[in-house]
C-alpha positions as YAML, in Angstrom:
chain: A
units: angstrom
residues:
- id: 1
  name: MET
  ca: [46.12, 97.10, -1.70]
- id: 2
  name: LYS
  ca: [46.48, 99.08, 1.48]
- id: 3
  name: ALA
  ca: [46.35, 102.86, 1.52]
- id: 4
  name: PRO
  ca: [49.78, 104.53, 1.42]
- id: 5
  name: GLU
  ca: [51.32, 105.42, 4.75]
- id: 6
  name: PHE
  ca: [52.54, 108.78, 3.52]
- id: 7
  name: LYS
  ca: [50.75, 111.18, 1.23]
- id: 8
  name: PRO
  ca: [52.68, 112.69, -1.68]
- id: 9
  name: ARG
  ca: [54.93, 115.60, -0.75]
- id: 10
  name: ALA
  ca: [56.80, 118.21, -2.74]
- id: 11
  name: TRP
  ca: [60.23, 117.16, -3.95]
- id: 12
  name: LEU
  ca: [63.01, 118.84, -5.87]
- id: 13
  name: ALA
  ca: [65.36, 117.24, -8.38]
- id: 14
  name: ALA
  ca: [68.14, 117.15, -5.78]
- id: 15
  name: ASP
  ca: [65.89, 115.20, -3.38]
- id: 16
  name: VAL
  ca: [65.30, 112.48, -5.96]
- id: 17
  name: GLU
  ca: [69.02, 112.33, -6.72]
- id: 18
  name: ARG
  ca: [69.82, 111.73, -3.03]
- id: 19
  name: ASP
  ca: [67.06, 109.25, -2.21]
- id: 20
  name: SER
  ca: [66.44, 106.31, -4.54]
- id: 21
  name: SER
  ca: [63.70, 104.70, -2.45]
- id: 22
  name: TRP
  ca: [61.31, 105.26, -5.39]
- id: 23
  name: ILE
  ca: [63.33, 102.73, -7.43]
- id: 24
  name: ILE
  ca: [62.61, 99.00, -7.03]
- id: 25
  name: ARG
  ca: [65.06, 96.47, -8.48]
- id: 26
  name: MET
  ca: [63.33, 93.13, -8.75]
- id: 27
  name: THR
  ca: [64.86, 89.92, -7.43]
- id: 28
  name: PRO
  ca: [65.32, 86.86, -9.68]
- id: 29
  name: ASP
  ca: [62.38, 85.15, -7.94]
- id: 30
  name: GLU
  ca: [60.09, 88.12, -8.56]
- id: 31
  name: VAL
  ca: [61.10, 88.23, -12.22]
- id: 32
  name: ALA
  ca: [60.64, 84.48, -12.63]
- id: 33
  name: GLY
  ca: [57.06, 84.81, -11.41]
- id: 34
  name: PHE
  ca: [56.18, 87.08, -14.32]
- id: 35
  name: ASP
  ca: [57.81, 84.74, -16.80]
- id: 36
  name: ASP
  ca: [55.94, 81.72, -15.45]
- id: 37
  name: ALA
  ca: [52.61, 83.57, -15.49]
- id: 38
  name: LEU
  ca: [53.25, 84.63, -19.07]
- id: 39
  name: GLN
  ca: [53.83, 81.06, -20.22]
- id: 40
  name: HIS
  ca: [50.54, 80.06, -18.58]
- id: 41
  name: ALA
  ca: [48.67, 82.92, -20.28]
- id: 42
  name: VAL
  ca: [50.20, 82.11, -23.67]
- id: 43
  name: GLY
  ca: [48.80, 78.59, -23.40]
- id: 44
  name: LEU
  ca: [45.27, 79.91, -22.75]
- id: 45
  name: ASN
  ca: [45.26, 82.18, -25.83]
- id: 46
  name: LYS
  ca: [42.45, 84.37, -24.44]
- id: 47
  name: PRO
  ca: [41.65, 87.88, -25.71]
- id: 48
  name: LEU
  ca: [43.09, 90.53, -23.37]
- id: 49
  name: LEU
  ca: [39.69, 91.90, -22.37]
- id: 50
  name: ALA
  ca: [38.46, 88.41, -21.47]
- id: 51
  name: MET
  ca: [41.35, 87.76, -19.08]
- id: 52
  name: THR
  ca: [41.20, 87.77, -15.28]
- id: 53
  name: ALA
  ca: [44.05, 87.66, -12.79]
- id: 54
  name: GLU
  ca: [43.61, 83.89, -12.59]
- id: 55
  name: ASP
  ca: [44.70, 83.71, -16.24]
- id: 56
  name: PHE
  ca: [48.00, 85.36, -15.31]
- id: 57
  name: PRO
  ca: [48.78, 83.53, -12.04]
- id: 58
  name: LEU
  ca: [51.49, 85.46, -10.22]
- id: 59
  name: PRO
  ca: [53.16, 84.07, -7.10]
- id: 60
  name: ASP
  ca: [53.01, 86.15, -3.93]
- id: 61
  name: ALA
  ca: [56.46, 87.69, -4.39]
- id: 62
  name: SER
  ca: [55.60, 89.05, -7.84]
- id: 63
  name: ARG
  ca: [52.20, 90.29, -6.68]
- id: 64
  name: ARG
  ca: [53.81, 92.11, -3.77]
- id: 65
  name: VAL
  ca: [56.32, 93.93, -5.95]
- id: 66
  name: LEU
  ca: [53.49, 95.31, -8.10]
- id: 67
  name: ALA
  ca: [51.61, 96.36, -4.96]
- id: 68
  name: ARG
  ca: [54.74, 98.15, -3.69]
- id: 69
  name: ALA
  ca: [55.07, 99.97, -7.00]
- id: 70
  name: ILE
  ca: [51.48, 101.25, -6.93]
- id: 71
  name: GLU
  ca: [51.86, 102.16, -3.26]
- id: 72
  name: SER
  ca: [54.90, 104.26, -4.15]
- id: 73
  name: THR
  ca: [52.88, 106.24, -6.68]
- id: 74
  name: GLN
  ca: [50.33, 107.12, -4.00]
- id: 75
  name: GLY
  ca: [52.93, 107.94, -1.36]
- id: 76
  name: ARG
  ca: [55.89, 110.23, -0.77]
- id: 77
  name: TRP
  ca: [57.27, 110.50, -4.32]
- id: 78
  name: GLY
  ca: [54.18, 110.04, -6.46]
- id: 79
  name: MET
  ca: [56.20, 107.77, -8.73]
- id: 80
  name: CYS
  ca: [58.07, 104.48, -9.01]
- id: 81
  name: LEU
  ca: [60.64, 102.92, -11.30]
- id: 82
  name: LEU
  ca: [60.37, 99.14, -11.31]
- id: 83
  name: LYS
  ca: [63.38, 97.52, -12.96]
- id: 84
  name: GLY
  ca: [64.13, 94.09, -14.38]
- id: 85
  name: PHE
  ca: [61.35, 92.83, -16.66]
- id: 86
  name: PRO
  ca: [62.89, 90.35, -19.17]
- id: 87
  name: VAL
  ca: [61.50, 92.06, -22.25]
- id: 88
  name: ASP
  ca: [64.65, 91.13, -24.17]
- id: 89
  name: GLN
  ca: [63.50, 87.50, -23.91]
- id: 90
  name: TRP
  ca: [59.86, 88.16, -24.82]
- id: 91
  name: THR
  ca: [58.43, 88.80, -28.26]
- id: 92
  name: GLU
  ca: [56.38, 91.95, -28.78]
- id: 93
  name: ALA
  ca: [53.16, 89.95, -28.48]
- id: 94
  name: GLU
  ca: [54.40, 88.26, -25.29]
- id: 95
  name: THR
  ca: [55.40, 91.62, -23.82]
- id: 96
  name: ARG
  ca: [51.94, 93.00, -24.53]
- id: 97
  name: LEU
  ca: [50.30, 89.96, -22.93]
- id: 98
  name: ALA
  ca: [52.55, 90.06, -19.87]
- id: 99
  name: TYR
  ca: [51.96, 93.79, -19.46]
- id: 100
  name: TRP
  ca: [48.20, 93.38, -19.56]
- id: 101
  name: GLY
  ca: [48.50, 90.55, -17.07]
- id: 102
  name: MET
  ca: [50.42, 92.81, -14.67]
- id: 103
  name: GLY
  ca: [47.74, 95.45, -15.06]
- id: 104
  name: LEU
  ca: [45.10, 93.00, -13.84]
- id: 105
  name: TYR
  ca: [46.78, 93.17, -10.42]
- id: 106
  name: MET
  ca: [47.32, 96.93, -10.36]
- id: 107
  name: GLY
  ca: [44.08, 98.54, -11.50]
- id: 108
  name: VAL
  ca: [41.45, 98.98, -14.18]
- id: 109
  name: GLY
  ca: [42.80, 99.84, -17.63]
- id: 110
  name: ARG
  ca: [41.43, 102.92, -19.34]
- id: 111
  name: THR
  ca: [40.93, 103.62, -23.04]
- id: 112
  name: GLN
  ca: [43.50, 106.08, -24.32]
- id: 113
  name: ASN
  ca: [42.73, 107.49, -27.76]
- id: 114
  name: ARG
  ca: [40.20, 108.02, -30.52]
- id: 115
  name: ALA
  ca: [40.35, 104.30, -31.35]
- id: 116
  name: SER
  ca: [39.55, 103.44, -27.69]
- id: 117
  name: GLU
  ca: [42.72, 101.35, -27.36]
- id: 118
  name: ILE
  ca: [43.63, 99.84, -23.98]
- id: 119
  name: ILE
  ca: [47.39, 99.59, -24.57]
- id: 120
  name: ASN
  ca: [49.17, 102.27, -26.57]
- id: 121
  name: ASP
  ca: [52.42, 101.73, -28.43]
- id: 122
  name: VAL
  ca: [54.69, 104.66, -27.70]
- id: 123
  name: ARG
  ca: [56.84, 104.83, -30.83]
- id: 124
  name: ASP
  ca: [57.45, 107.15, -33.73]
- id: 125
  name: THR
  ca: [55.03, 106.54, -36.58]
- id: 126
  name: GLY
  ca: [55.89, 109.78, -38.37]
- id: 127
  name: ALA
  ca: [52.97, 111.68, -36.83]
- id: 128
  name: SER
  ca: [53.13, 115.35, -35.79]
- id: 129
  name: TYR
  ca: [52.79, 116.67, -32.26]
- id: 130
  name: LYS
  ca: [51.67, 120.31, -32.23]
- id: 131
  name: VAL
  ca: [48.92, 120.05, -34.82]
- id: 132
  name: LYS
  ca: [45.16, 119.79, -34.46]
- id: 133
  name: GLY
  ca: [44.44, 116.46, -32.77]
- id: 134
  name: GLY
  ca: [48.16, 115.70, -32.43]
- id: 135
  name: ARG
  ca: [49.33, 113.32, -29.70]
- id: 136
  name: GLY
  ca: [52.90, 112.96, -28.53]
- id: 137
  name: TYR
  ca: [53.14, 109.20, -28.08]
- id: 138
  name: ASN
  ca: [53.37, 108.43, -31.82]
- id: 139
  name: THR
  ca: [56.04, 111.03, -32.65]
- id: 140
  name: ASN
  ca: [59.74, 111.52, -31.91]
- id: 141
  name: ALA
  ca: [59.15, 115.08, -30.71]
- id: 142
  name: GLY
  ca: [60.03, 116.59, -27.39]
- id: 143
  name: LEU
  ca: [56.86, 116.93, -25.33]
- id: 144
  name: ASP
  ca: [55.42, 119.71, -23.20]
- id: 145
  name: PHE
  ca: [55.12, 118.91, -19.51]
- id: 146
  name: HIS
  ca: [51.75, 117.29, -18.97]
- id: 147
  name: GLN
  ca: [49.93, 114.52, -17.13]
- id: 148
  name: ASP
  ca: [47.91, 111.68, -18.57]
- id: 149
  name: SER
  ca: [44.17, 111.20, -18.07]
- id: 150
  name: CYS
  ca: [44.14, 108.59, -15.34]
- id: 151
  name: ASP
  ca: [45.25, 107.90, -11.77]
- id: 152
  name: VAL
  ca: [48.53, 106.24, -12.79]
- id: 153
  name: VAL
  ca: [50.31, 106.12, -16.15]
- id: 154
  name: ALA
  ca: [52.60, 103.12, -16.59]
- id: 155
  name: LEU
  ca: [55.30, 102.95, -19.27]
- id: 156
  name: LEU
  ca: [57.11, 99.68, -19.96]
- id: 157
  name: CYS
  ca: [60.33, 100.18, -21.91]
- id: 158
  name: ARG
  ca: [60.79, 97.47, -24.54]
- id: 159
  name: ARG
  ca: [63.47, 99.20, -26.64]
- id: 160
  name: THR
  ca: [65.37, 102.47, -26.28]
- id: 161
  name: ALA
  ca: [66.19, 105.02, -28.98]
- id: 162
  name: ARG
  ca: [69.59, 105.50, -30.59]
- id: 163
  name: SER
  ca: [69.79, 108.80, -28.69]
- id: 164
  name: GLY
  ca: [67.46, 111.09, -26.76]
- id: 165
  name: GLY
  ca: [64.02, 110.29, -25.42]
- id: 166
  name: THR
  ca: [65.05, 111.22, -21.88]
- id: 167
  name: SER
  ca: [62.14, 111.11, -19.43]
- id: 168
  name: LYS
  ca: [61.64, 114.25, -17.34]
- id: 169
  name: VAL
  ca: [59.47, 114.38, -14.21]
- id: 170
  name: ILE
  ca: [58.62, 117.15, -11.76]
- id: 171
  name: SER
  ca: [56.59, 117.32, -8.57]
- id: 172
  name: SER
  ca: [53.55, 119.42, -9.35]
- id: 173
  name: ILE
  ca: [53.31, 120.13, -5.61]
- id: 174
  name: ALA
  ca: [56.76, 121.74, -5.78]
- id: 175
  name: LEU
  ca: [55.65, 123.65, -8.90]
- id: 176
  name: ARG
  ca: [52.66, 125.05, -7.03]
- id: 177
  name: ASP
  ca: [54.93, 126.00, -4.13]
- id: 178
  name: GLU
  ca: [57.24, 127.92, -6.48]
- id: 179
  name: VAL
  ca: [54.31, 129.81, -8.01]
- id: 180
  name: GLU
  ca: [53.09, 130.64, -4.52]
- id: 181
  name: ARG
  ca: [56.56, 131.92, -3.57]
- id: 182
  name: LEU
  ca: [57.03, 134.03, -6.70]
- id: 183
  name: ARG
  ca: [53.49, 135.09, -7.63]
- id: 184
  name: PRO
  ca: [50.97, 134.27, -4.89]
- id: 185
  name: ASP
  ca: [48.40, 136.35, -6.76]
- id: 186
  name: LEU
  ca: [48.31, 133.67, -9.48]
- id: 187
  name: ILE
  ca: [47.20, 130.80, -7.23]
- id: 188
  name: PRO
  ca: [43.49, 131.76, -7.46]
- id: 189
  name: VAL
  ca: [43.92, 132.02, -11.24]
- id: 190
  name: LEU
  ca: [44.99, 128.37, -11.35]
- id: 191
  name: GLN
  ca: [41.74, 127.43, -9.59]
- id: 192
  name: GLN
  ca: [39.55, 129.13, -12.19]
- id: 193
  name: PRO
  ca: [37.80, 127.09, -14.92]
- id: 194
  name: TRP
  ca: [40.24, 126.42, -17.77]
- id: 195
  name: PHE
  ca: [39.21, 125.11, -21.17]
- id: 196
  name: HIS
  ca: [41.10, 122.22, -22.76]
- id: 197
  name: THR
  ca: [40.64, 120.38, -26.07]
- id: 198
  name: TYR
  ca: [39.87, 116.67, -26.11]
- id: 199
  name: GLN
  ca: [42.12, 116.35, -29.20]
- id: 200
  name: ASN
  ca: [39.28, 114.47, -30.95]
- id: 201
  name: THR
  ca: [39.36, 111.69, -28.33]
- id: 202
  name: GLN
  ca: [35.94, 112.41, -26.80]
- id: 203
  name: ASP
  ca: [32.89, 110.19, -26.97]
- id: 204
  name: PRO
  ca: [30.65, 111.24, -29.88]
- id: 205
  name: THR
  ca: [28.08, 112.53, -27.37]
- id: 206
  name: GLN
  ca: [30.59, 114.93, -25.76]
- id: 207
  name: PRO
  ca: [31.65, 118.42, -26.86]
- id: 208
  name: PRO
  ca: [35.17, 118.77, -28.30]
- id: 209
  name: PHE
  ca: [36.46, 120.63, -25.23]
- id: 210
  name: TYR
  ca: [36.07, 120.41, -21.47]
- id: 211
  name: ARG
  ca: [36.45, 122.59, -18.38]
- id: 212
  name: CYS
  ca: [38.86, 121.68, -15.61]
- id: 213
  name: PRO
  ca: [40.79, 123.91, -13.18]
- id: 214
  name: ILE
  ca: [44.56, 123.50, -13.30]
- id: 215
  name: LEU
  ca: [44.83, 123.44, -9.50]
- id: 216
  name: GLY
  ca: [42.36, 121.69, -7.22]
- id: 217
  name: ASP
  ca: [41.04, 123.50, -4.16]
- id: 218
  name: ASP
  ca: [40.90, 120.60, -1.68]
- id: 219
  name: PRO
  ca: [43.14, 121.47, 1.32]
- id: 220
  name: THR
  ca: [43.89, 117.79, 2.00]
- id: 221
  name: TYR
  ca: [44.30, 116.17, -1.42]
- id: 222
  name: PHE
  ca: [46.51, 117.93, -3.92]
- id: 223
  name: THR
  ca: [45.65, 117.87, -7.63]
- id: 224
  name: VAL
  ca: [47.10, 119.57, -10.70]
- id: 225
  name: ARG
  ca: [46.14, 119.09, -14.33]
- id: 226
  name: THR
  ca: [47.84, 121.11, -17.07]
- id: 227
  name: ASN
  ca: [49.04, 120.77, -20.64]
- id: 228
  name: ARG
  ca: [49.69, 124.05, -22.41]
- id: 229
  name: LYS
  ca: [49.43, 122.46, -25.85]
- id: 230
  name: ASN
  ca: [45.83, 121.47, -25.19]
- id: 231
  name: ILE
  ca: [44.93, 124.81, -23.62]
- id: 232
  name: ASP
  ca: [46.41, 126.72, -26.57]
- id: 233
  name: ALA
  ca: [44.70, 124.37, -29.02]
- id: 234
  name: ALA
  ca: [41.31, 125.05, -27.41]
- id: 235
  name: GLN
  ca: [41.95, 128.76, -27.97]
- id: 236
  name: ARG
  ca: [42.93, 128.12, -31.58]
- id: 237
  name: ASP
  ca: [40.21, 125.67, -32.56]
- id: 238
  name: PHE
  ca: [37.04, 126.81, -30.75]
- id: 239
  name: GLU
  ca: [35.66, 130.32, -31.08]
- id: 240
  name: ASP
  ca: [33.14, 129.77, -28.29]
- id: 241
  name: VAL
  ca: [35.85, 129.08, -25.71]
- id: 242
  name: PRO
  ca: [36.55, 132.22, -23.63]
- id: 243
  name: ARG
  ca: [39.85, 133.91, -24.44]
- id: 244
  name: LEU
  ca: [42.65, 133.54, -21.92]
- id: 245
  name: THR
  ca: [43.03, 136.48, -19.58]
- id: 246
  name: ARG
  ca: [46.30, 138.32, -19.05]
- id: 247
  name: ALA
  ca: [46.74, 136.58, -15.70]
- id: 248
  name: GLN
  ca: [46.11, 133.16, -17.22]
- id: 249
  name: ASN
  ca: [48.75, 133.77, -19.87]
- id: 250
  name: GLU
  ca: [51.15, 134.95, -17.18]
- id: 251
  name: VAL
  ca: [50.76, 131.78, -15.16]
- id: 252
  name: LEU
  ca: [51.28, 129.59, -18.23]
- id: 253
  name: ASP
  ca: [54.44, 131.54, -19.05]
- id: 254
  name: LEU
  ca: [55.64, 131.13, -15.47]
- id: 255
  name: PHE
  ca: [55.01, 127.38, -15.70]
- id: 256
  name: ASP
  ca: [57.08, 127.25, -18.88]
- id: 257
  name: GLN
  ca: [59.92, 128.98, -17.04]
- id: 258
  name: LEU
  ca: [59.78, 126.83, -13.90]
- id: 259
  name: MET
  ca: [58.99, 123.31, -15.13]
- id: 260
  name: PRO
  ca: [62.22, 122.57, -17.05]
- id: 261
  name: SER
  ca: [64.43, 124.25, -14.43]
- id: 262
  name: ASP
  ca: [67.29, 122.31, -12.84]
- id: 263
  name: LYS
  ca: [65.66, 122.97, -9.47]
- id: 264
  name: LEU
  ca: [62.40, 121.17, -10.24]
- id: 265
  name: CYS
  ca: [63.06, 118.83, -13.16]
- id: 266
  name: TYR
  ca: [64.51, 115.36, -12.66]
- id: 267
  name: SER
  ca: [65.73, 113.51, -15.77]
- id: 268
  name: MET
  ca: [65.89, 109.73, -16.02]
- id: 269
  name: GLU
  ca: [66.94, 107.41, -18.82]
- id: 270
  name: LEU
  ca: [64.48, 104.53, -19.09]
- id: 271
  name: GLU
  ca: [66.36, 101.30, -19.75]
- id: 272
  name: GLN
  ca: [65.13, 98.15, -21.42]
- id: 273
  name: GLY
  ca: [62.92, 96.28, -18.93]
- id: 274
  name: ASP
  ca: [62.06, 99.38, -16.87]
- id: 275
  name: LEU
  ca: [58.49, 100.10, -15.81]
- id: 276
  name: GLN
  ca: [57.88, 103.75, -14.91]
- id: 277
  name: LEU
  ca: [54.71, 104.55, -12.96]
- id: 278
  name: LEU
  ca: [53.55, 108.13, -12.28]
- id: 279
  name: ASN
  ca: [50.72, 109.55, -10.18]
- id: 280
  name: ASN
  ca: [49.14, 112.04, -12.56]
- id: 281
  name: TYR
  ca: [47.73, 114.29, -9.85]
- id: 282
  name: VAL
  ca: [51.06, 115.11, -8.16]
- id: 283
  name: THR
  ca: [53.62, 114.80, -10.98]
- id: 284
  name: LEU
  ca: [54.03, 116.20, -14.46]
- id: 285
  name: HIS
  ca: [56.22, 114.61, -17.10]
- id: 286
  name: SER
  ca: [57.76, 115.27, -20.48]
- id: 287
  name: ARG
  ca: [60.31, 113.78, -22.85]
- id: 288
  name: THR
  ca: [63.19, 115.10, -24.92]
- id: 289
  name: PRO
  ca: [63.23, 114.56, -28.70]
- id: 290
  name: PHE
  ca: [64.88, 111.35, -29.84]
- id: 291
  name: GLU
  ca: [66.72, 109.95, -32.83]
- id: 292
  name: ASP
  ca: [65.75, 106.41, -33.73]
- id: 293
  name: PHE
  ca: [67.49, 103.47, -35.36]
- id: 294
  name: GLU
  ca: [66.89, 102.76, -39.04]
- id: 295
  name: ASP
  ca: [66.12, 99.07, -38.43]
- id: 296
  name: PRO
  ca: [62.40, 98.75, -37.55]
- id: 297
  name: ASP
  ca: [63.23, 95.92, -35.13]
- id: 298
  name: GLN
  ca: [65.49, 98.24, -33.12]
- id: 299
  name: LYS
  ca: [63.33, 101.36, -32.97]
- id: 300
  name: ARG
  ca: [62.32, 102.89, -29.65]
- id: 301
  name: HIS
  ca: [59.22, 101.19, -28.28]
- id: 302
  name: LEU
  ca: [57.38, 101.60, -24.99]
- id: 303
  name: LEU
  ca: [53.98, 100.21, -24.02]
- id: 304
  name: ARG
  ca: [51.60, 102.46, -22.10]
- id: 305
  name: LEU
  ca: [48.80, 101.60, -19.71]
- id: 306
  name: TRP
  ca: [46.43, 104.10, -18.15]
- id: 307
  name: LEU
  ca: [45.15, 102.78, -14.83]
- id: 308
  name: SER
  ca: [42.50, 103.55, -12.25]
- id: 309
  name: VAL
  ca: [43.86, 102.19, -8.98]
- id: 310
  name: PRO
  ca: [42.05, 101.04, -5.82]
- id: 311
  name: THR
  ca: [43.96, 103.39, -3.48]
- id: 312
  name: SER
  ca: [43.40, 106.58, -5.48]
- id: 313
  name: GLN
  ca: [42.56, 109.86, -3.79]
- id: 314
  name: PRO
  ca: [39.34, 111.86, -4.14]
- id: 315
  name: LEU
  ca: [39.31, 114.54, -6.82]
- id: 316
  name: PRO
  ca: [37.78, 118.04, -6.69]
- id: 317
  name: PRO
  ca: [34.11, 118.23, -7.75]
- id: 318
  name: GLN
  ca: [35.11, 120.56, -10.61]
- id: 319
  name: TRP
  ca: [37.11, 117.70, -12.17]
- id: 320
  name: GLU
  ca: [34.09, 115.43, -12.58]
- id: 321
  name: GLU
  ca: [33.26, 116.79, -16.04]
- id: 322
  name: TYR
  ca: [36.49, 115.28, -17.37]
- id: 323
  name: TYR
  ca: [37.16, 112.30, -15.10]
- id: 324
  name: GLY
  ca: [33.57, 111.08, -14.79]
- id: 325
  name: ASP
  ca: [33.89, 110.12, -11.11]
- id: 326
  name: VAL
  ca: [35.70, 111.96, -8.32]
- id: 327
  name: ARG
  ca: [35.22, 109.43, -5.52]
- id: 328
  name: PRO
  ca: [38.37, 107.84, -4.05]
- id: 329
  name: GLY
  ca: [39.08, 104.37, -5.37]
- id: 330
  name: ALA
  ca: [36.66, 104.82, -8.27]
- id: 331
  name: VAL
  ca: [37.03, 103.71, -11.86]
- id: 332
  name: ARG
  ca: [37.52, 106.99, -13.74]
- id: 333
  name: GLY
  ca: [39.50, 108.84, -16.35]
- id: 334
  name: GLY
  ca: [40.69, 107.74, -19.72]
- id: 335
  name: VAL
  ca: [39.25, 109.11, -22.96]
- id: 336
  name: ARG
  ca: [36.27, 107.32, -24.43]
- id: 337
  name: GLY
  ca: [37.09, 107.65, -28.10]
- id: 338
  name: SER
  ca: [34.68, 106.34, -30.71]
- id: 339
  name: ALA
  ca: [35.21, 102.57, -30.49]
- id: 340
  name: ILE
  ca: [34.15, 101.47, -27.00]
- id: 341
  name: THR
  ca: [33.02, 97.82, -27.19]
- id: 342
  name: GLN
  ca: [30.79, 95.70, -25.04]
- id: 343
  name: GLU
  ca: [33.84, 93.54, -24.33]
- id: 344
  name: PHE
  ca: [35.57, 96.55, -22.77]
- id: 345
  name: LEU
  ca: [32.50, 97.48, -20.72]
- id: 346
  name: ASP
  ca: [32.24, 93.92, -19.42]
- id: 347
  name: TYR
  ca: [35.96, 93.90, -18.54]
- id: 348
  name: GLU
  ca: [35.71, 97.25, -16.78]
- id: 349
  name: GLU
  ca: [32.86, 96.19, -14.53]
- id: 350
  name: ARG
  ca: [34.36, 92.75, -13.82]
- id: 351
  name: GLN
  ca: [37.82, 94.14, -13.04]
- id: 352
  name: ALA
  ca: [36.40, 96.84, -10.75]
- id: 353
  name: LYS
  ca: [34.54, 94.18, -8.80]
- id: 354
  name: ALA
  ca: [37.65, 91.98, -8.55]
- id: 355
  name: LEU
  ca: [39.65, 94.88, -7.06]
- id: 356
  name: GLY
  ca: [36.87, 96.17, -4.81]
- id: 357
  name: MET
  ca: [36.71, 99.51, -6.63]
- id: 358
  name: ARG
  ca: [33.79, 101.85, -7.00]
- id: 359
  name: TRP
  ca: [32.22, 101.66, -10.45]
- id: 360
  name: ARG
  ca: [29.22, 103.12, -12.17]
- id: 361
  name: LYS
  ca: [28.06, 103.06, -15.74]
- id: 362
  name: TRP
  ca: [29.61, 105.90, -17.72]
- id: 363
  name: ARG
  ca: [27.55, 108.81, -18.96]
- id: 364
  name: PRO
  ca: [28.65, 112.23, -20.22]
- id: 365
  name: LEU
  ca: [28.23, 114.94, -17.61]
- id: 366
  name: VAL
  ca: [28.20, 117.52, -20.40]
- id: 367
  name: THR
  ca: [26.74, 116.62, -23.78]
- id: 368
  name: ARG
  ca: [27.58, 118.20, -27.12]
- id: 369
  name: GLU
  ca: [24.08, 119.65, -27.34]
- id: 370
  name: ALA
  ca: [24.09, 121.09, -23.84]
- id: 371
  name: ALA
  ca: [27.66, 122.41, -23.86]
- id: 372
  name: THR
  ca: [28.14, 126.08, -23.21]
- id: 373
  name: ALA
  ca: [31.35, 128.01, -22.85]
- id: 374
  name: ALA
  ca: [30.15, 129.86, -19.77]
- id: 375
  name: PRO
  ca: [32.56, 129.39, -16.81]
...
């Protein structure tokens, strides 16, 4: 994949309303390529982690549309909505297989939870959100604005809810600009070390919390990482984490005021067959609560991939503790969990090589034994 021609820029909700260049509607030929590749992969019956791109043989047109989608996430908007996957014609197992096959062309999949899963099912399982270790993807709750732990998060919509579940996205560059306009004194506060909980998704060798500034300090490559739920949980759960200062609480309160505003926040209804891709360094996203159908076969269901992508930007050195590697185009991010397998490690190295990405064997930069709460 070539590097994007335009770096991400700040956008407001009205800008996204006026310009739909971030939306790609696939042609029948492009869609047919995915269907044909799926039928080939079904016949092979290989485990997901054993697959290569050759096992999901996409024609050029279908490959190019995926490349355009990833390019859009690294360019002007920091996001893409790719429409038209025939999930209504695929079983759940076929959808999962096709989705993994697509990912083999886009990046290196990352593990996403305590169970070290490579594809997460985003659906309500009756879990709770704002509790210790709570995650939003398996609830029907409205979510705080946040970003996921990877270069690009991809959500494939298999079924929609009866009502609600609206996706909300903001430009974190525009958010920074608003803070700078209203409270320029808080910008340095955003660049301080902030403590976040891992929500029990860390490798057993890692401490249960990590340090990462909310705002990166690189003048060329913009980065933001924030999730108030995880910051507040670190305060609640760990006595050795420094208490938030008055200024830190003020900036979090200002974020809460600005992020859902009509000026910054763009709402989109994901339809069946939509694939939403977001650059986690320049966008933040959330979701409204939803009401589901009673029939289990009709309940809201999205599939989530976390991807490292070949055209990713460099990250600030202070982010290495969490992401593991800050070099551009490197395999990084995800959460290790407690069930990493040799099959995953083999896939990770093989897929990185296939895409020409930088890769090195993972190791914790901060261990549980060595962890201190000093900034």
